[in-house]
C-alpha positions as CSV (number, residue, x, y, z in Angstrom):
1,M,-0.2,-0.4,0.2
2,K,3.1,2.2,0.6
3,N,4.5,1.4,-2.8
4,I,1.3,2.7,-4.3
5,F,1.3,5.7,-1.9
6,K,4.6,6.9,-3.2
7,S,4.1,6.2,-6.9
8,T,0.8,8.0,-6.6
9,L,2.7,10.9,-5.2
10,L,5.6,11.0,-7.4
11,L,3.2,10.3,-10.9
12,A,1.4,13.9,-9.0
13,C,4.8,15.8,-8.5
14,G,6.1,15.0,-12.0
15,V,2.0,15.8,-13.6
16,L,2.9,19.2,-10.9
17,M,6.3,20.0,-12.8
18,L,5.7,19.7,-16.2
19,T,2.3,21.9,-15.5
20,A,4.9,24.6,-14.5
21,C,6.8,24.2,-17.0
22,S,3.9,24.2,-19.6
23,D,2.9,27.5,-17.7
24,D,6.1,29.0,-18.0
25,N,6.6,28.2,-21.8
26,D,3.0,29.4,-22.2
27,S,3.8,33.1,-20.3
28,N,7.4,33.2,-22.3
29,P,6.9,32.4,-26.2
30,T,9.0,32.0,-28.8
31,L,9.4,35.3,-30.8
32,L,9.5,33.6,-34.2
33,K,10.0,35.7,-37.7
34,P,8.4,34.3,-40.3
35,S,9.3,36.1,-43.7
36,T,5.6,36.7,-45.4
37,F,1.9,36.2,-44.5
38,T,-1.6,35.9,-46.6
39,L,-3.0,39.0,-47.8
40,N,-7.0,37.9,-48.8
41,T,-7.9,38.0,-52.8
42,P,-11.4,39.9,-52.0
43,A,-14.2,38.9,-53.4
44,Y,-15.0,42.1,-55.8
45,A,-11.6,41.9,-57.1
46,S,-12.2,40.7,-60.6
47,A,-15.6,42.7,-60.7
48,G,-14.6,46.2,-61.5
49,I,-15.8,48.0,-58.2
50,D,-16.8,51.9,-59.0
51,L,-14.5,53.9,-57.0
52,A,-16.6,57.3,-58.1
53,T,-19.8,55.3,-55.8
54,S,-18.1,53.6,-53.9
55,K,-17.0,54.6,-49.9
56,T,-14.0,52.5,-49.2
57,V,-12.3,49.6,-50.7
58,N,-12.0,46.8,-48.1
59,F,-9.1,44.4,-47.3
60,T,-8.5,41.6,-44.4
61,W,-5.5,39.6,-43.9
62,S,-3.8,37.0,-41.4
63,Q,-1.5,37.5,-39.2
64,P,2.1,36.6,-40.0
65,D,3.0,33.5,-37.7
66,Y,4.9,35.2,-34.9
67,G,4.3,32.2,-32.6
68,F,2.0,33.9,-30.6
69,P,-0.7,36.9,-31.1
70,A,1.9,39.5,-31.1
71,A,0.5,43.7,-31.2
72,T,1.0,44.6,-34.9
73,E,1.4,47.4,-36.6
74,Y,-0.1,47.3,-40.4
75,Q,0.0,49.6,-43.9
76,L,-1.1,48.5,-47.7
77,E,0.2,49.2,-50.4
78,I,-0.6,49.6,-54.0
79,S,1.3,49.3,-57.4
80,K,0.3,50.0,-60.9
81,D,2.3,46.8,-62.5
82,G,2.9,44.7,-59.2
83,N,6.6,46.6,-59.0
84,Y,7.3,48.2,-55.5
85,T,10.4,50.3,-56.6
86,V,9.4,53.7,-57.2
87,S,6.8,55.8,-54.4
88,V,4.7,58.4,-55.3
89,E,6.2,60.0,-52.5
90,E,9.8,59.6,-54.2
91,A,8.2,60.7,-57.5
92,L,6.9,64.2,-56.1
93,A,10.1,64.7,-54.7
94,D,11.6,64.9,-58.4
95,E,11.1,69.0,-59.1
96,T,11.6,67.9,-62.9
97,G,8.3,66.0,-63.1
98,E,10.2,62.9,-64.8
99,T,10.0,60.2,-62.7
100,M,7.0,58.1,-62.3
101,P,5.8,56.3,-59.9
102,N,5.0,52.4,-59.7
103,Y,3.2,52.3,-55.8
104,A,1.9,54.4,-53.5
105,V,2.1,53.6,-49.9
106,L,-1.7,54.5,-48.5
107,S,-1.7,56.8,-45.1
108,D,-3.2,54.8,-42.9
109,Y,-1.9,52.3,-39.7
110,Y,-4.2,49.6,-38.6
111,H,-3.8,46.7,-35.9
112,T,-6.1,44.3,-36.6
113,C,-6.5,42.4,-40.2
114,Q,-8.6,44.5,-42.0
115,A,-8.8,47.6,-43.6
116,Q,-11.6,50.3,-44.7
117,V,-9.7,52.6,-48.0
118,P,-11.0,55.0,-48.8
119,A,-12.1,54.8,-52.3
120,T,-10.7,58.6,-52.9
121,E,-7.5,57.4,-51.7
122,I,-7.1,54.6,-54.2
123,A,-8.2,56.8,-56.9
124,T,-5.6,59.3,-56.4
125,A,-3.1,56.7,-56.4
126,L,-4.1,55.9,-59.4
127,E,-4.0,59.2,-60.9
128,N,-0.7,59.8,-59.6
129,F,0.6,56.5,-61.6
130,Y,-1.4,57.3,-65.3
131,K,-1.8,61.1,-65.5
132,W,-4.9,60.7,-66.7
133,S,-6.9,63.7,-68.5
134,E,-10.7,64.0,-67.5
135,T,-11.1,62.7,-71.5
136,D,-9.1,59.7,-71.1
137,V,-10.0,57.8,-68.1
138,P,-10.2,54.5,-68.7
139,E,-13.9,52.2,-67.9
140,Q,-11.6,49.9,-65.6
141,V,-8.0,49.4,-64.7
142,T,-6.2,46.6,-62.7
143,F,-3.6,47.4,-59.7
144,F,-2.0,45.5,-57.8
145,V,-2.0,45.9,-53.4
146,R,0.3,44.1,-50.3
147,A,0.3,44.9,-47.0
148,S,3.2,45.2,-45.0
149,A,3.7,44.1,-41.0
150,V,6.0,44.6,-38.5
151,T,6.0,44.0,-34.7
152,K,8.4,44.8,-31.8
153,G,11.7,42.9,-32.4
154,T,11.4,42.1,-35.8
155,S,11.5,43.6,-39.4
156,K,9.0,44.8,-41.8
157,I,7.8,42.2,-44.0
158,Y,5.1,41.9,-46.9
159,S,2.2,39.6,-47.8
160,N,1.4,38.5,-51.2
161,G,0.2,40.7,-53.7
162,V,-3.1,40.4,-55.1
163,Q,-4.5,41.8,-58.0
164,V,-8.3,44.1,-58.3
165,T,-9.8,45.6,-60.8
166,V,-11.7,48.7,-60.5
167,A,-14.0,51.5,-62.4
168,P,-11.6,54.4,-61.4
169,Y,-12.3,58.3,-61.9
170,Y,-10.1,61.2,-62.4
171,V,-8.7,63.1,-59.7
172,E,-7.7,66.6,-59.7
173,L,-4.0,66.2,-58.2
174,S,-2.7,69.0,-55.3
175,D,-0.9,68.2,-52.1
176,A,-2.6,66.5,-49.6
177,P,-3.9,68.5,-46.6
178,I,-2.2,68.4,-43.5
179,V,-2.8,65.6,-41.3
180,L,-4.0,66.5,-37.7
181,W,-3.4,64.8,-34.9
182,Y,-5.5,65.3,-31.5
183,L,-4.5,65.1,-27.7
184,V,-6.9,63.7,-25.2
185,G,-6.7,62.8,-21.7
186,S,-7.5,63.6,-18.5
187,N,-6.0,67.5,-19.0
188,F,-8.5,68.5,-21.7
189,V,-12.0,68.6,-20.3
190,N,-15.5,69.0,-21.2
191,A,-17.6,71.5,-19.6
192,N,-18.2,69.2,-16.7
193,N,-14.6,69.0,-16.1
194,E,-14.7,65.4,-17.6
195,G,-11.4,64.3,-19.4
196,W,-11.2,61.2,-21.9
197,Q,-14.0,63.1,-24.5
198,N,-12.9,61.4,-27.5
199,G,-15.5,62.3,-30.2
200,P,-16.0,63.6,-33.7
201,D,-17.8,66.7,-32.0
202,K,-15.4,67.6,-28.9
203,I,-12.6,69.3,-30.6
204,G,-12.0,72.4,-27.8
205,S,-13.9,70.4,-25.2
206,G,-11.9,67.3,-24.9
207,L,-10.2,67.4,-27.7
208,V,-7.2,69.5,-28.9
209,P,-5.2,69.3,-32.2
210,L,-1.9,69.6,-32.6
211,L,-0.6,72.4,-35.1
212,P,1.7,72.4,-38.1
213,K,5.2,73.6,-37.3
214,V,5.5,76.8,-39.4
215,G,8.3,76.0,-41.4
216,A,8.7,72.2,-41.4
217,E,8.2,70.2,-44.6
218,F,5.0,68.3,-45.0
219,D,4.7,65.3,-47.3
220,K,3.0,66.6,-50.6
221,A,1.4,62.9,-50.8
222,T,0.5,62.2,-47.4
223,G,-0.2,65.1,-45.6
224,Y,2.2,64.0,-42.9
225,G,5.1,66.1,-41.2
226,T,5.5,67.4,-38.1
227,L,3.4,69.0,-35.4
228,E,3.5,71.1,-32.3
229,Y,1.0,71.9,-29.3
230,T,2.7,73.8,-26.6
231,G,0.3,74.5,-22.9
232,H,-0.5,74.0,-19.4
233,F,-0.5,70.7,-17.8
234,V,-1.5,70.1,-14.4
235,Q,0.2,67.5,-12.1
236,G,-1.1,63.8,-12.7
237,A,-2.2,64.9,-16.0
238,Q,-2.8,61.7,-18.6
239,F,-3.3,61.6,-22.5
240,K,-2.2,60.3,-25.4
241,F,-2.9,61.4,-29.2
242,V,-5.8,60.4,-31.7
243,L,-5.9,60.4,-35.3
244,T,-9.8,60.2,-36.2
245,P,-11.8,61.9,-33.5
246,G,-14.3,59.4,-32.0
247,D,-11.6,56.6,-33.2
248,W,-9.3,55.2,-31.1
249,N,-7.9,52.4,-33.8
250,T,-4.9,54.3,-34.4
251,Q,-3.3,55.9,-31.7
252,M,0.1,57.5,-30.4
253,N,1.0,56.6,-26.3
254,Y,3.9,56.5,-23.7
255,T,5.8,53.9,-26.1
256,N,6.2,56.2,-29.1
257,G,8.3,58.9,-27.0
258,E,12.0,59.6,-27.9
259,N,14.3,61.3,-25.1
260,L,11.8,61.5,-22.8
261,P,12.8,63.5,-19.4
262,D,12.6,61.6,-15.8
263,Y,9.0,63.8,-14.8
264,I,7.3,62.5,-18.4
265,T,6.0,58.7,-17.4
266,D,4.3,55.9,-18.3
267,E,0.9,55.8,-16.7
268,D,0.5,52.7,-17.7
269,G,-2.2,50.1,-17.0
270,E,-2.4,48.4,-20.3
271,N,-3.6,51.5,-22.4
272,H,0.4,53.3,-21.9
273,N,-1.1,57.1,-21.0
274,V,1.6,59.4,-21.0
275,G,2.0,61.2,-17.8
276,I,2.8,64.9,-16.0
277,S,4.2,64.3,-13.1
278,E,5.4,68.2,-12.8
279,E,3.0,70.8,-13.5
280,G,4.0,73.3,-16.2
281,Y,4.3,74.7,-19.5
282,Y,5.4,72.0,-22.1
283,T,6.1,71.9,-25.9
284,I,5.2,68.4,-27.5
285,T,6.5,68.1,-30.7
286,V,5.0,64.9,-33.0
287,D,6.5,63.4,-36.3
288,T,3.1,62.0,-37.8
289,K,5.2,60.1,-40.6
290,A,7.7,58.1,-38.0
291,Q,4.6,58.6,-35.4
292,K,7.3,59.6,-32.4
293,F,7.1,62.2,-30.2
294,T,9.4,64.4,-28.1
295,I,8.2,66.7,-25.0
296,T,10.4,69.8,-23.8
297,K,9.6,71.6,-20.2
298,L,9.5,75.5,-21.0
299,D,11.2,77.8,-19.0
300,G,10.4,82.0,-18.1
301,V,6.7,83.7,-17.4
302,V,3.6,82.5,-19.1
303,K,1.1,85.3,-19.6
304,T,-2.6,83.8,-19.1
305,M,-5.0,85.7,-21.5
306,T,-8.7,86.2,-20.6
307,Q,-9.7,86.3,-23.6
308,I,-8.8,86.3,-27.9
309,A,-10.2,88.0,-30.1
310,M,-10.0,88.5,-34.4
311,P,-10.1,92.3,-35.3
312,G,-9.5,93.1,-38.9
313,A,-10.7,94.9,-41.0
314,Y,-14.1,93.1,-41.9
315,Q,-15.3,94.6,-38.5
316,D,-13.8,97.6,-38.2
317,W,-10.5,97.0,-36.0
318,D,-12.7,96.1,-32.7
319,P,-11.0,94.3,-30.3
320,T,-13.6,93.4,-28.1
321,G,-15.5,91.5,-31.3
322,N,-15.1,88.3,-33.2
323,L,-14.0,86.1,-29.9
324,M,-12.4,82.7,-29.9
325,N,-13.6,79.5,-27.9
326,P,-10.9,78.2,-25.5
327,M,-9.9,75.1,-25.4
328,R,-11.3,73.3,-22.4
329,Q,-9.1,71.9,-19.9
330,L,-7.5,71.6,-16.4
331,G,-5.3,74.3,-15.3
332,E,-4.6,77.7,-17.7
333,V,-6.3,77.7,-21.4
334,H,-3.9,79.1,-24.1
335,Q,-5.1,77.7,-26.9
336,W,-8.1,78.6,-29.1
337,F,-10.4,78.2,-32.0
338,L,-13.2,78.9,-34.1
339,T,-15.2,76.6,-36.8
340,G,-17.0,77.7,-39.8
341,V,-16.1,81.2,-39.7
342,T,-16.8,83.0,-43.7
343,Y,-15.4,85.7,-45.2
344,A,-17.2,87.0,-48.4
345,E,-14.3,88.4,-49.4
346,A,-10.6,88.8,-48.8
347,T,-9.5,91.0,-45.6
348,K,-6.7,91.5,-43.0
349,L,-7.5,90.9,-39.2
350,K,-5.0,90.2,-36.1
351,F,-5.0,88.3,-32.2
352,A,-5.9,90.8,-30.1
353,A,-6.3,89.5,-26.2
354,N,-8.3,90.9,-23.5
355,G,-10.3,93.5,-25.2
356,N,-7.5,95.9,-26.3
357,W,-4.8,96.3,-28.3
358,D,-1.9,96.3,-25.5
359,V,-1.1,92.5,-26.6
360,N,-1.8,91.5,-30.3
361,W,-0.5,89.2,-32.6
362,G,0.3,89.4,-36.5
363,S,2.2,88.2,-39.4
364,D,1.9,88.3,-43.3
365,E,1.8,85.3,-43.6
366,F,-1.2,82.9,-44.6
367,P,-2.9,80.3,-43.9
368,L,-0.3,79.5,-41.6
369,G,2.3,81.2,-39.1
370,I,3.6,82.6,-36.3
371,G,1.6,85.7,-35.0
372,T,4.3,88.2,-33.2
373,Q,3.9,91.4,-31.0
374,G,2.8,94.3,-33.4
375,G,3.0,92.4,-36.2
376,P,1.6,93.1,-40.0
377,D,-1.9,92.5,-40.8
378,I,-2.6,88.8,-41.5
379,P,-4.0,88.4,-45.0
380,V,-7.1,86.7,-45.2
381,K,-8.5,84.8,-48.6
382,A,-12.1,84.9,-49.0
383,G,-13.3,81.6,-47.9
384,T,-15.0,79.6,-45.3
385,F,-12.3,78.4,-42.1
386,D,-11.6,76.6,-39.0
387,I,-9.2,79.0,-37.1
388,F,-6.9,77.6,-34.3
389,F,-4.5,79.9,-32.3
390,N,-2.1,79.2,-29.5
391,D,-1.2,82.7,-27.5
392,I,2.4,80.8,-26.2
393,S,4.2,79.9,-29.5
394,G,1.7,82.7,-31.5
395,V,1.4,79.8,-34.0
396,Y,-2.2,80.3,-36.0
397,Y,-3.6,78.0,-38.6
398,F,-6.7,78.5,-41.1
399,I,-8.4,75.5,-42.3
400,E,-10.3,76.0,-45.4
401,K,-13.6,73.9,-45.7
């Protein structure tokens, strides 16, 4: 009986040891490095989907076999002929116009195995390939698409290529609009002082746009470049960056930071919120192409304004009229905005603080510039605009609607 008991005990210990080893392997999986993965052929691939009447063109793929479900970043590339040697970005950089592209990297990043690509982006890429006139757009054209994937600890890999037929349409080519990102978090609040208000209607009461860095170059094909925000943060503030108001799928967080000082912390959980442990004024600079950011603390005295107006020739230069809205936040407000402002004809204006001309900003640049104290009148063309102004940096930006 003793021998039976000993044998049973040894068997149980062995099972426990095997289970422990198995659990240890499960919690420390080995990262595999696959060379490719599978992009699925869409059901519509040969049907000739009409880009003019379609909102999106959808793609799906399988996750690369990394050995476990790894956090992966995907992008899509479309090619004129199945070759990926000269990008639209490279061709646009050639000021002679002689370089012709054969592929385009689509603008959005994805973190799941599916994409809804705006049909307009595909139409624009095809126009960049072929340079059609309004009268010679073919009824159908075929292009190729592949996906790229990268996860921490691996190099970028590419899927198989898939051939797709579409009915294109003429696109008048112009530089892509600058792509803005937004700050969202506990520091940026609604009227009830509630933070983390991410929604398409929350700009100014939960979302704060980073503005283009004046003098920086922006990619003509994608609108990517360098954005900045300068503002006041309370101690313990947390935030992250989102690309599309109302959408959490494309975001930057603490893990995207570079050379962050000690007082910028990972306020963690699984979300890696950026944390501010010292109250103060900070400038945040974001490279939207690389999706990386830096933060620096400002020294010196910063004045707080009670209001910002936009006096100009269109309203007899009244510094008490045409007031801007403050971007709601905890602590001091230093960024201001107005949306849907229409000027029936070209005019000139400035930004003025506190209902008088003692502090005012002007510049001769439009639609983006840095206003300086007592600077020249800002020349504004006729049109409808969303207008943003930062009273620390002096940066203003008129976005035509």
